[in-house]
PDB file of N, H, CA, C and O in Angstrom:
ATOM      1  N   MET A   1    -215.018 124.598 102.454  1.00  0.00           N
ATOM      2  CA  MET A   1    -216.489 123.794 101.979  1.00  0.00           C
ATOM      3  C   MET A   1    -217.546 124.076 102.676  1.00  0.00           C
ATOM      4  O   MET A   1    -218.608 124.195 102.065  1.00  0.00           O
ATOM      5  N   PHE A   2    -217.517 124.242 104.048  1.00  0.00           N
ATOM      6  H   PHE A   2    -216.654 124.146 104.544  1.00  0.00           H
ATOM      7  CA  PHE A   2    -218.477 124.040 104.923  1.00  0.00           C
ATOM      8  C   PHE A   2    -219.120 125.828 104.998  1.00  0.00           C
ATOM      9  O   PHE A   2    -220.333 125.987 105.141  1.00  0.00           O
ATOM     10  N   GLY A   3    -218.436 126.729 104.917  1.00  0.00           N
ATOM     11  H   GLY A   3    -217.451 126.600 104.801  1.00  0.00           H
ATOM     12  CA  GLY A   3    -218.156 128.025 105.207  1.00  0.00           C
ATOM     13  C   GLY A   3    -219.421 128.728 104.103  1.00  0.00           C
ATOM     14  O   GLY A   3    -219.692 129.899 104.369  1.00  0.00           O
ATOM     15  N   SER A   4    -219.948 128.302 103.290  1.00  0.00           N
ATOM     16  H   SER A   4    -219.728 127.351 103.074  1.00  0.00           H
ATOM     17  CA  SER A   4    -220.428 129.279 101.792  1.00  0.00           C
ATOM     18  C   SER A   4    -222.221 128.461 102.730  1.00  0.00           C
ATOM     19  O   SER A   4    -223.178 128.636 101.974  1.00  0.00           O
ATOM     20  N   ILE A   5    -222.525 127.918 103.722  1.00  0.00           N
ATOM     21  H   ILE A   5    -221.748 127.776 104.336  1.00  0.00           H
ATOM     22  CA  ILE A   5    -223.788 127.747 104.125  1.00  0.00           C
ATOM     23  C   ILE A   5    -224.825 128.888 104.551  1.00  0.00           C
ATOM     24  O   ILE A   5    -224.973 129.126 105.750  1.00  0.00           O
ATOM     25  N   GLY A   6    -225.647 129.696 103.449  1.00  0.00           N
ATOM     26  H   GLY A   6    -225.527 129.503 102.475  1.00  0.00           H
ATOM     27  CA  GLY A   6    -226.461 130.680 103.694  1.00  0.00           C
ATOM     28  C   GLY A   6    -227.997 130.039 104.408  1.00  0.00           C
ATOM     29  O   GLY A   6    -228.109 129.108 105.205  1.00  0.00           O
ATOM     30  N   VAL A   7    -229.095 130.913 103.796  1.00  0.00           N
ATOM     31  H   VAL A   7    -229.004 131.670 103.148  1.00  0.00           H
ATOM     32  CA  VAL A   7    -230.411 130.859 104.222  1.00  0.00           C
ATOM     33  C   VAL A   7    -231.072 129.484 103.776  1.00  0.00           C
ATOM     34  O   VAL A   7    -231.467 128.546 104.469  1.00  0.00           O
ATOM     35  N   PRO A   8    -231.066 129.678 102.291  1.00  0.00           N
ATOM     36  CA  PRO A   8    -231.599 128.765 101.655  1.00  0.00           C
ATOM     37  C   PRO A   8    -230.852 127.102 102.051  1.00  0.00           C
ATOM     38  O   PRO A   8    -231.566 126.101 101.993  1.00  0.00           O
ATOM     39  N   GLU A   9    -229.770 127.032 102.336  1.00  0.00           N
ATOM     40  H   GLU A   9    -229.190 127.845 102.384  1.00  0.00           H
ATOM     41  CA  GLU A   9    -229.374 125.957 102.760  1.00  0.00           C
ATOM     42  C   GLU A   9    -230.038 125.607 104.332  1.00  0.00           C
ATOM     43  O   GLU A   9    -230.562 124.544 104.663  1.00  0.00           O
ATOM     44  N   LEU A  10    -229.900 126.492 104.945  1.00  0.00           N
ATOM     45  H   LEU A  10    -229.474 127.356 104.676  1.00  0.00           H
ATOM     46  CA  LEU A  10    -230.431 126.279 106.556  1.00  0.00           C
ATOM     47  C   LEU A  10    -232.205 125.794 106.652  1.00  0.00           C
ATOM     48  O   LEU A  10    -232.821 125.068 107.432  1.00  0.00           O
ATOM     49  N   LEU A  11    -232.691 126.771 105.192  1.00  0.00           N
ATOM     50  H   LEU A  11    -232.191 127.361 104.558  1.00  0.00           H
ATOM     51  CA  LEU A  11    -234.391 125.920 105.324  1.00  0.00           C
ATOM     52  C   LEU A  11    -234.635 124.712 105.011  1.00  0.00           C
ATOM     53  O   LEU A  11    -235.545 123.972 105.384  1.00  0.00           O
ATOM     54  N   LEU A  12    -233.549 124.489 104.114  1.00  0.00           N
ATOM     55  H   LEU A  12    -232.809 125.090 103.811  1.00  0.00           H
ATOM     56  CA  LEU A  12    -233.340 122.754 103.660  1.00  0.00           C
ATOM     57  C   LEU A  12    -233.824 122.003 104.746  1.00  0.00           C
ATOM     58  O   LEU A  12    -234.939 121.503 104.893  1.00  0.00           O
ATOM     59  N   ILE A  13    -232.666 121.984 105.623  1.00  0.00           N
ATOM     60  H   ILE A  13    -231.760 122.390 105.503  1.00  0.00           H
ATOM     61  CA  ILE A  13    -231.806 121.629 106.105  1.00  0.00           C
ATOM     62  C   ILE A  13    -233.441 121.770 107.977  1.00  0.00           C
ATOM     63  O   ILE A  13    -233.883 120.682 108.346  1.00  0.00           O
ATOM     64  N   LEU A  14    -233.839 122.747 108.546  1.00  0.00           N
ATOM     65  H   LEU A  14    -233.480 123.631 108.246  1.00  0.00           H
ATOM     66  CA  LEU A  14    -234.744 122.631 108.990  1.00  0.00           C
ATOM     67  C   LEU A  14    -236.016 122.083 108.334  1.00  0.00           C
ATOM     68  O   LEU A  14    -236.943 121.734 109.064  1.00  0.00           O
ATOM     69  N   LEU A  15    -236.097 122.007 107.281  1.00  0.00           N
ATOM     70  H   LEU A  15    -235.344 122.291 106.688  1.00  0.00           H
ATOM     71  CA  LEU A  15    -237.343 121.293 106.328  1.00  0.00           C
ATOM     72  C   LEU A  15    -236.822 119.667 106.575  1.00  0.00           C
ATOM     73  O   LEU A  15    -237.734 118.846 106.667  1.00  0.00           O
ATOM     74  N   ILE A  16    -235.725 119.268 106.663  1.00  0.00           N
ATOM     75  H   ILE A  16    -234.984 119.935 106.589  1.00  0.00           H
ATOM     76  CA  ILE A  16    -235.766 117.592 106.629  1.00  0.00           C
ATOM     77  C   ILE A  16    -235.689 117.391 108.002  1.00  0.00           C
ATOM     78  O   ILE A  16    -235.748 116.177 108.198  1.00  0.00           O
ATOM     79  N   VAL A  17    -235.573 118.077 109.171  1.00  0.00           N
ATOM     80  H   VAL A  17    -235.526 119.063 109.012  1.00  0.00           H
ATOM     81  CA  VAL A  17    -235.641 117.299 110.178  1.00  0.00           C
ATOM     82  C   VAL A  17    -236.701 118.171 110.801  1.00  0.00           C
ATOM     83  O   VAL A  17    -235.976 118.611 111.693  1.00  0.00           O
ATOM     84  N   LEU A  18    -237.647 118.650 110.977  1.00  0.00           N
ATOM     85  H   LEU A  18    -238.235 118.292 110.252  1.00  0.00           H
ATOM     86  CA  LEU A  18    -239.050 119.206 110.291  1.00  0.00           C
ATOM     87  C   LEU A  18    -240.298 117.245 109.955  1.00  0.00           C
ATOM     88  O   LEU A  18    -240.945 116.514 110.705  1.00  0.00           O
ATOM     89  N   ILE A  19    -239.955 117.249 108.331  1.00  0.00           N
ATOM     90  H   ILE A  19    -239.429 117.843 107.722  1.00  0.00           H
ATOM     91  CA  ILE A  19    -240.438 116.329 107.933  1.00  0.00           C
ATOM     92  C   ILE A  19    -239.747 114.485 108.865  1.00  0.00           C
ATOM     93  O   ILE A  19    -240.476 113.494 108.839  1.00  0.00           O
ATOM     94  N   ILE A  20    -238.248 114.447 109.594  1.00  0.00           N
ATOM     95  H   ILE A  20    -237.656 115.252 109.614  1.00  0.00           H
ATOM     96  CA  ILE A  20    -238.015 113.339 110.066  1.00  0.00           C
ATOM     97  C   ILE A  20    -238.698 113.213 111.571  1.00  0.00           C
ATOM     98  O   ILE A  20    -239.392 112.214 111.758  1.00  0.00           O
ATOM     99  N   PHE A  21    -238.552 114.131 112.620  1.00  0.00           N
ATOM    100  H   PHE A  21    -237.988 114.943 112.468  1.00  0.00           H
ATOM    101  CA  PHE A  21    -238.580 114.863 113.433  1.00  0.00           C
ATOM    102  C   PHE A  21    -240.820 114.677 113.324  1.00  0.00           C
ATOM    103  O   PHE A  21    -241.527 113.692 113.540  1.00  0.00           O
ATOM    104  N   GLY A  22    -241.015 115.422 113.108  1.00  0.00           N
ATOM    105  H   GLY A  22    -240.440 116.222 112.933  1.00  0.00           H
ATOM    106  CA  GLY A  22    -242.350 116.151 113.256  1.00  0.00           C
ATOM    107  C   GLY A  22    -242.615 117.641 114.108  1.00  0.00           C
ATOM    108  O   GLY A  22    -242.047 117.698 115.198  1.00  0.00           O
ATOM    109  N   ALA A  23    -243.084 118.336 113.872  1.00  0.00           N
ATOM    110  H   ALA A  23    -243.545 118.290 112.986  1.00  0.00           H
ATOM    111  CA  ALA A  23    -243.598 119.226 114.418  1.00  0.00           C
ATOM    112  C   ALA A  23    -243.739 118.835 115.784  1.00  0.00           C
ATOM    113  O   ALA A  23    -242.991 119.360 116.609  1.00  0.00           O
ATOM    114  N   GLY A  24    -244.605 117.973 116.155  1.00  0.00           N
ATOM    115  H   GLY A  24    -245.212 117.546 115.485  1.00  0.00           H
ATOM    116  CA  GLY A  24    -245.082 117.685 117.880  1.00  0.00           C
ATOM    117  C   GLY A  24    -243.514 117.139 119.070  1.00  0.00           C
ATOM    118  O   GLY A  24    -243.418 116.924 120.278  1.00  0.00           O
ATOM    119  N   LYS A  25    -242.484 117.101 117.844  1.00  0.00           N
ATOM    120  H   LYS A  25    -242.562 117.276 116.862  1.00  0.00           H
ATOM    121  CA  LYS A  25    -241.150 116.377 118.454  1.00  0.00           C
ATOM    122  C   LYS A  25    -240.693 117.801 118.987  1.00  0.00           C
ATOM    123  O   LYS A  25    -240.442 118.156 120.139  1.00  0.00           O
ATOM    124  N   LEU A  26    -240.660 118.545 117.729  1.00  0.00           N
ATOM    125  H   LEU A  26    -240.864 118.257 116.794  1.00  0.00           H
ATOM    126  CA  LEU A  26    -239.270 119.190 117.824  1.00  0.00           C
ATOM    127  C   LEU A  26    -238.980 120.479 119.147  1.00  0.00           C
ATOM    128  O   LEU A  26    -238.137 121.314 119.474  1.00  0.00           O
ATOM    129  N   PRO A  27    -240.181 119.997 119.534  1.00  0.00           N
ATOM    130  CA  PRO A  27    -239.469 120.693 121.030  1.00  0.00           C
ATOM    131  C   PRO A  27    -238.738 120.026 121.937  1.00  0.00           C
ATOM    132  O   PRO A  27    -237.644 120.403 122.356  1.00  0.00           O
ATOM    133  N   GLN A  28    -239.501 118.703 122.366  1.00  0.00           N
ATOM    134  H   GLN A  28    -240.390 118.396 122.026  1.00  0.00           H
ATOM    135  CA  GLN A  28    -238.740 117.968 122.505  1.00  0.00           C
ATOM    136  C   GLN A  28    -237.153 118.061 121.687  1.00  0.00           C
ATOM    137  O   GLN A  28    -236.378 118.802 122.292  1.00  0.00           O
ATOM    138  N   VAL A  29    -236.668 117.526 120.622  1.00  0.00           N
ATOM    139  H   VAL A  29    -237.297 116.924 120.131  1.00  0.00           H
ATOM    140  CA  VAL A  29    -235.949 117.709 120.272  1.00  0.00           C
ATOM    141  C   VAL A  29    -234.317 119.074 120.613  1.00  0.00           C
ATOM    142  O   VAL A  29    -233.111 118.915 120.801  1.00  0.00           O
ATOM    143  N   GLY A  30    -235.277 120.333 120.524  1.00  0.00           N
ATOM    144  H   GLY A  30    -236.257 120.462 120.371  1.00  0.00           H
ATOM    145  CA  GLY A  30    -234.524 121.561 120.946  1.00  0.00           C
ATOM    146  C   GLY A  30    -234.198 121.897 122.471  1.00  0.00           C
ATOM    147  O   GLY A  30    -233.383 122.733 122.862  1.00  0.00           O
ATOM    148  N   ARG A  31    -235.134 120.937 123.374  1.00  0.00           N
ATOM    149  H   ARG A  31    -235.796 120.258 123.057  1.00  0.00           H
ATOM    150  CA  ARG A  31    -234.958 121.012 124.685  1.00  0.00           C
ATOM    151  C   ARG A  31    -233.808 119.806 125.152  1.00  0.00           C
ATOM    152  O   ARG A  31    -233.248 120.033 126.225  1.00  0.00           O
ATOM    153  N   GLY A  32    -233.571 119.044 124.713  1.00  0.00           N
ATOM    154  H   GLY A  32    -234.026 118.860 123.842  1.00  0.00           H
ATOM    155  CA  GLY A  32    -233.089 118.282 124.623  1.00  0.00           C
ATOM    156  C   GLY A  32    -231.123 118.545 124.411  1.00  0.00           C
ATOM    157  O   GLY A  32    -230.070 118.411 125.035  1.00  0.00           O
ATOM    158  N   LEU A  33    -231.612 118.950 123.206  1.00  0.00           N
ATOM    159  H   LEU A  33    -232.468 119.059 122.699  1.00  0.00           H
ATOM    160  CA  LEU A  33    -230.219 119.277 122.641  1.00  0.00           C
ATOM    161  C   LEU A  33    -229.575 121.354 123.233  1.00  0.00           C
ATOM    162  O   LEU A  33    -228.514 121.924 122.978  1.00  0.00           O
ATOM    163  N   GLY A  34    -230.372 121.676 123.748  1.00  0.00           N
ATOM    164  H   GLY A  34    -231.234 121.212 123.956  1.00  0.00           H
ATOM    165  CA  GLY A  34    -230.182 122.901 125.045  1.00  0.00           C
ATOM    166  C   GLY A  34    -229.779 122.611 125.865  1.00  0.00           C
ATOM    167  O   GLY A  34    -228.977 123.312 126.482  1.00  0.00           O
ATOM    168  N   GLU A  35    -230.214 121.263 126.299  1.00  0.00           N
ATOM    169  H   GLU A  35    -230.866 120.694 125.798  1.00  0.00           H
ATOM    170  CA  GLU A  35    -229.307 120.320 127.586  1.00  0.00           C
ATOM    171  C   GLU A  35    -227.996 119.917 127.510  1.00  0.00           C
ATOM    172  O   GLU A  35    -227.220 119.934 128.466  1.00  0.00           O
ATOM    173  N   GLY A  36    -227.656 119.454 126.081  1.00  0.00           N
ATOM    174  H   GLY A  36    -228.286 119.440 125.305  1.00  0.00           H
ATOM    175  CA  GLY A  36    -227.167 118.823 125.962  1.00  0.00           C
ATOM    176  C   GLY A  36    -225.721 119.820 125.878  1.00  0.00           C
ATOM    177  O   GLY A  36    -224.681 119.446 126.420  1.00  0.00           O
ATOM    178  N   ILE A  37    -225.809 120.991 125.202  1.00  0.00           N
ATOM    179  H   ILE A  37    -226.654 121.295 124.761  1.00  0.00           H
ATOM    180  CA  ILE A  37    -225.267 121.877 124.993  1.00  0.00           C
ATOM    181  C   ILE A  37    -224.924 122.546 126.662  1.00  0.00           C
ATOM    182  O   ILE A  37    -223.978 123.304 126.878  1.00  0.00           O
ATOM    183  N   ARG A  38    -225.819 122.122 127.634  1.00  0.00           N
ATOM    184  H   ARG A  38    -226.588 121.506 127.458  1.00  0.00           H
ATOM    185  CA  ARG A  38    -225.119 123.465 128.691  1.00  0.00           C
ATOM    186  C   ARG A  38    -224.453 122.194 129.964  1.00  0.00           C
ATOM    187  O   ARG A  38    -223.661 122.364 130.890  1.00  0.00           O
ATOM    188  N   ASN A  39    -225.075 121.131 129.564  1.00  0.00           N
ATOM    189  H   ASN A  39    -225.719 120.993 128.812  1.00  0.00           H
ATOM    190  CA  ASN A  39    -224.269 119.644 130.471  1.00  0.00           C
ATOM    191  C   ASN A  39    -222.713 120.074 129.997  1.00  0.00           C
ATOM    192  O   ASN A  39    -221.881 120.407 130.840  1.00  0.00           O
ATOM    193  N   PHE A  40    -222.446 120.036 128.730  1.00  0.00           N
ATOM    194  H   PHE A  40    -223.122 119.765 128.045  1.00  0.00           H
ATOM    195  CA  PHE A  40    -221.192 120.255 127.825  1.00  0.00           C
ATOM    196  C   PHE A  40    -220.553 121.583 128.634  1.00  0.00           C
ATOM    197  O   PHE A  40    -219.500 121.724 129.255  1.00  0.00           O
ATOM    198  N   LYS A  41    -221.654 122.478 128.347  1.00  0.00           N
ATOM    199  H   LYS A  41    -222.510 122.363 127.842  1.00  0.00           H
ATOM    200  CA  LYS A  41    -220.146 123.920 129.030  1.00  0.00           C
ATOM    201  C   LYS A  41    -220.673 123.873 130.600  1.00  0.00           C
ATOM    202  O   LYS A  41    -220.798 125.060 130.901  1.00  0.00           O
ATOM    203  N   LYS A  42    -221.008 123.140 131.637  1.00  0.00           N
ATOM    204  H   LYS A  42    -220.907 122.176 131.393  1.00  0.00           H
ATOM    205  CA  LYS A  42    -220.520 122.673 132.445  1.00  0.00           C
ATOM    206  C   LYS A  42    -219.218 121.921 132.753  1.00  0.00           C
ATOM    207  O   LYS A  42    -218.390 121.823 133.659  1.00  0.00           O
ATOM    208  N   GLY A  43    -219.332 121.704 132.199  1.00  0.00           N
ATOM    209  H   GLY A  43    -220.004 121.783 131.463  1.00  0.00           H
ATOM    210  CA  GLY A  43    -218.367 119.564 131.816  1.00  0.00           C
ATOM    211  C   GLY A  43    -217.387 120.489 131.497  1.00  0.00           C
ATOM    212  O   GLY A  43    -216.418 120.108 132.154  1.00  0.00           O
ATOM    213  N   LEU A  44    -217.049 121.521 130.852  1.00  0.00           N
ATOM    214  H   LEU A  44    -217.837 121.830 130.319  1.00  0.00           H
ATOM    215  CA  LEU A  44    -216.260 122.573 130.910  1.00  0.00           C
ATOM    216  C   LEU A  44    -215.807 123.300 131.784  1.00  0.00           C
ATOM    217  O   LEU A  44    -214.614 123.232 132.080  1.00  0.00           O
ATOM    218  N   LYS A  45    -216.482 123.984 132.270  1.00  0.00           N
ATOM    219  H   LYS A  45    -217.451 124.038 132.030  1.00  0.00           H
ATOM    220  CA  LYS A  45    -215.874 124.622 133.783  1.00  0.00           C
ATOM    221  C   LYS A  45    -215.200 123.909 134.372  1.00  0.00           C
ATOM    222  O   LYS A  45    -213.990 124.064 134.536  1.00  0.00           O
ATOM    223  N   GLY A  46    -216.198 122.561 134.994  1.00  0.00           N
ATOM    224  H   GLY A  46    -217.181 122.435 134.861  1.00  0.00           H
ATOM    225  CA  GLY A  46    -215.892 121.957 136.095  1.00  0.00           C
ATOM    226  C   GLY A  46    -214.070 121.234 135.917  1.00  0.00           C
ATOM    227  O   GLY A  46    -213.220 121.035 136.785  1.00  0.00           O
ATOM    228  N   ASP A  47    -214.040 121.013 134.468  1.00  0.00           N
ATOM    229  H   ASP A  47    -214.731 121.175 133.763  1.00  0.00           H
ATOM    230  CA  ASP A  47    -212.651 120.903 134.197  1.00  0.00           C
ATOM    231  C   ASP A  47    -211.821 121.335 134.795  1.00  0.00           C
ATOM    232  O   ASP A  47    -211.070 120.955 135.693  1.00  0.00           O
ATOM    233  N   GLU A  48    -212.097 122.768 133.866  1.00  0.00           N
ATOM    234  H   GLU A  48    -212.708 123.077 133.137  1.00  0.00           H
ATOM    235  CA  GLU A  48    -210.872 124.529 134.365  1.00  0.00           C
ATOM    236  C   GLU A  48    -211.075 124.343 136.056  1.00  0.00           C
ATOM    237  O   GLU A  48    -210.064 124.440 136.751  1.00  0.00           O
ATOM    238  N   GLU A  49    -212.235 124.109 136.629  1.00  0.00           N
ATOM    239  H   GLU A  49    -213.057 124.031 136.064  1.00  0.00           H
ATOM    240  CA  GLU A  49    -211.657 124.359 138.310  1.00  0.00           C
ATOM    241  C   GLU A  49    -210.837 122.882 138.498  1.00  0.00           C
ATOM    242  O   GLU A  49    -209.654 122.662 138.754  1.00  0.00           O
ATOM    243  N   ASP A  50    -211.696 122.196 138.319  1.00  0.00           N
ATOM    244  H   ASP A  50    -212.657 122.374 138.111  1.00  0.00           H
ATOM    245  CA  ASP A  50    -210.408 121.057 138.537  1.00  0.00           C
ATOM    246  C   ASP A  50    -208.947 121.061 138.227  1.00  0.00           C
ATOM    247  O   ASP A  50    -208.060 120.658 138.979  1.00  0.00           O
ATOM    248  N   ALA A  51    -208.808 121.545 137.080  1.00  0.00           N
ATOM    249  H   ALA A  51    -209.529 121.873 136.469  1.00  0.00           H
ATOM    250  CA  ALA A  51    -207.275 122.141 137.401  1.00  0.00           C
ATOM    251  C   ALA A  51    -206.518 122.619 138.124  1.00  0.00           C
ATOM    252  O   ALA A  51    -205.378 122.363 138.512  1.00  0.00           O
ATOM    253  N   LYS A  52    -207.910 124.030 138.441  1.00  0.00           N
ATOM    254  H   LYS A  52    -208.836 124.238 138.125  1.00  0.00           H
ATOM    255  CA  LYS A  52    -206.751 125.121 139.105  1.00  0.00           C
ATOM    256  C   LYS A  52    -206.586 124.568 140.593  1.00  0.00           C
ATOM    257  O   LYS A  52    -205.898 125.056 141.489  1.00  0.00           O
ATOM    258  N   GLY A  53    -207.435 123.363 140.636  1.00  0.00           N
ATOM    259  H   GLY A  53    -207.994 122.966 139.908  1.00  0.00           H
ATOM    260  CA  GLY A  53    -207.637 123.172 142.224  1.00  0.00           C
ATOM    261  C   GLY A  53    -207.135 121.976 142.510  1.00  0.00           C
ATOM    262  O   GLY A  53    -207.604 121.225 143.364  1.00  0.00           O
ATOM    263  N   ALA A  54    -205.829 121.663 141.574  1.00  0.00           N
ATOM    264  H   ALA A  54    -205.448 122.274 140.880  1.00  0.00           H
ATOM    265  CA  ALA A  54    -205.594 120.178 141.840  1.00  0.00           C
ATOM    266  C   ALA A  54    -204.149 120.673 142.467  1.00  0.00           C
ATOM    267  O   ALA A  54    -204.037 120.098 143.550  1.00  0.00           O
ATOM    268  N   GLY A  55    -202.983 121.518 142.219  1.00  0.00           N
ATOM    269  H   GLY A  55    -203.074 121.984 141.339  1.00  0.00           H
ATOM    270  CA  GLY A  55    -202.005 122.205 142.382  1.00  0.00           C
ATOM    271  C   GLY A  55    -202.229 122.235 144.030  1.00  0.00           C
ATOM    272  O   GLY A  55    -201.221 121.896 144.650  1.00  0.00           O
ATOM    273  N   ARG A  56    -203.368 122.581 144.832  1.00  0.00           N
ATOM    274  H   ARG A  56    -204.186 122.857 144.328  1.00  0.00           H
ATOM    275  CA  ARG A  56    -203.779 123.164 145.945  1.00  0.00           C
ATOM    276  C   ARG A  56    -204.104 121.937 147.117  1.00  0.00           C
ATOM    277  O   ARG A  56    -204.747 120.927 146.834  1.00  0.00           O
ATOM    278  N   ASP A  57    -203.708 122.133 148.076  1.00  0.00           N
ATOM    279  H   ASP A  57    -203.185 122.954 148.307  1.00  0.00           H
ATOM    280  CA  ASP A  57    -203.544 120.888 148.795  1.00  0.00           C
ATOM    281  C   ASP A  57    -204.377 121.231 150.313  1.00  0.00           C
ATOM    282  O   ASP A  57    -203.840 121.679 151.326  1.00  0.00           O
ATOM    283  N   ASP A  58    -205.915 120.862 150.131  1.00  0.00           N
ATOM    284  H   ASP A  58    -206.352 120.498 149.308  1.00  0.00           H
ATOM    285  CA  ASP A  58    -207.068 121.677 151.682  1.00  0.00           C
ATOM    286  C   ASP A  58    -206.998 121.043 152.533  1.00  0.00           C
ATOM    287  O   ASP A  58    -207.836 121.022 153.435  1.00  0.00           O
ATOM    288  N   GLY A  59    -206.015 120.373 152.485  1.00  0.00           N
ATOM    289  H   GLY A  59    -205.335 120.391 151.752  1.00  0.00           H
ATOM    290  CA  GLY A  59    -205.943 119.276 153.744  1.00  0.00           C
ATOM    291  C   GLY A  59    -207.528 117.999 153.889  1.00  0.00           C
ATOM    292  O   GLY A  59    -207.736 117.067 154.666  1.00  0.00           O
ATOM    293  N   LYS A  60    -208.072 118.381 153.127  1.00  0.00           N
ATOM    294  H   LYS A  60    -207.904 119.138 152.496  1.00  0.00           H
ATOM    295  CA  LYS A  60    -208.763 117.174 152.550  1.00  0.00           C
ATOM    296  C   LYS A  60    -208.486 115.864 152.091  1.00  0.00           C
ATOM    297  O   LYS A  60    -208.105 115.696 150.932  1.00  0.00           O
ATOM    298  N   ASN A  61    -208.714 114.430 153.278  1.00  0.00           N
ATOM    299  H   ASN A  61    -209.023 114.567 154.219  1.00  0.00           H
ATOM    300  CA  ASN A  61    -208.469 113.211 152.958  1.00  0.00           C
ATOM    301  C   ASN A  61    -208.813 112.453 151.173  1.00  0.00           C
ATOM    302  O   ASN A  61    -209.778 111.697 151.068  1.00  0.00           O
ATOM    303  N   ASP A  62    -208.072 112.714 150.112  1.00  0.00           N
ATOM    304  H   ASP A  62    -207.288 113.328 150.197  1.00  0.00           H
ATOM    305  CA  ASP A  62    -208.624 112.087 149.141  1.00  0.00           C
ATOM    306  C   ASP A  62    -209.032 110.783 148.902  1.00  0.00           C
ATOM    307  O   ASP A  62    -209.918 110.464 148.109  1.00  0.00           O
ATOM    308  N   GLN A  63    -208.192 109.814 149.792  1.00  0.00           N
ATOM    309  H   GLN A  63    -207.473 110.073 150.436  1.00  0.00           H
ATOM    310  CA  GLN A  63    -208.879 108.157 149.970  1.00  0.00           C
ATOM    311  C   GLN A  63    -209.837 107.814 150.534  1.00  0.00           C
ATOM    312  O   GLN A  63    -210.406 106.728 150.654  1.00  0.00           O
ATOM    313  N   GLY A  64    -210.035 108.912 150.934  1.00  0.00           N
ATOM    314  H   GLY A  64    -209.573 109.793 150.837  1.00  0.00           H
ATOM    315  CA  GLY A  64    -212.140 108.232 152.128  1.00  0.00           C
ATOM    316  C   GLY A  64    -211.739 107.412 152.958  1.00  0.00           C
ATOM    317  O   GLY A  64    -212.434 106.396 152.981  1.00  0.00           O
ATOM    318  N   SER A  65    -210.770 107.426 153.767  1.00  0.00           N
ATOM    319  H   SER A  65    -210.205 108.251 153.748  1.00  0.00           H
ATOM    320  CA  SER A  65    -209.902 106.326 154.575  1.00  0.00           C
ATOM    321  C   SER A  65    -209.821 107.233 155.443  1.00  0.00           C
ATOM    322  O   SER A  65    -209.266 108.287 155.135  1.00  0.00           O
ATOM    323  N   GLN A  66    -210.642 106.945 157.439  1.00  0.00           N
ATOM    324  H   GLN A  66    -211.093 106.088 157.689  1.00  0.00           H
ATOM    325  CA  GLN A  66    -210.327 107.769 158.279  1.00  0.00           C
ATOM    326  C   GLN A  66    -209.077 107.498 158.170  1.00  0.00           C
ATOM    327  O   GLN A  66    -208.432 106.777 157.408  1.00  0.00           O
ATOM    328  N   PRO A  67    -208.670 108.566 159.538  1.00  0.00           N
ATOM    329  CA  PRO A  67    -207.426 108.124 160.252  1.00  0.00           C
ATOM    330  C   PRO A  67    -207.410 107.712 161.198  1.00  0.00           C
ATOM    331  O   PRO A  67    -208.154 108.306 161.978  1.00  0.00           O
ATOM    332  N   GLY A  68    -206.578 106.421 161.842  1.00  0.00           N
ATOM    333  H   GLY A  68    -205.973 105.939 161.208  1.00  0.00           H
ATOM    334  CA  GLY A  68    -207.171 105.726 162.612  1.00  0.00           C
ATOM    335  C   GLY A  68    -205.539 105.372 163.451  1.00  0.00           C
ATOM    336  O   GLY A  68    -205.498 104.628 164.431  1.00  0.00           O
TER     337      GLY A  68
END
């Protein structure tokens, strides 16, 4: 269904985005999209590191209370 998106379709989508947001807002939209993707990738890497470190006992007290 979506496997046949070509250059004309992409140009049409770009034209619609340009009309909706305007030329002045496109850099802001692109920057926001890039930051969102970057944060998503960082979140995925963080989840992988958490999963790897979950079985490890590093001697830290996870409850936050100090022994008394």
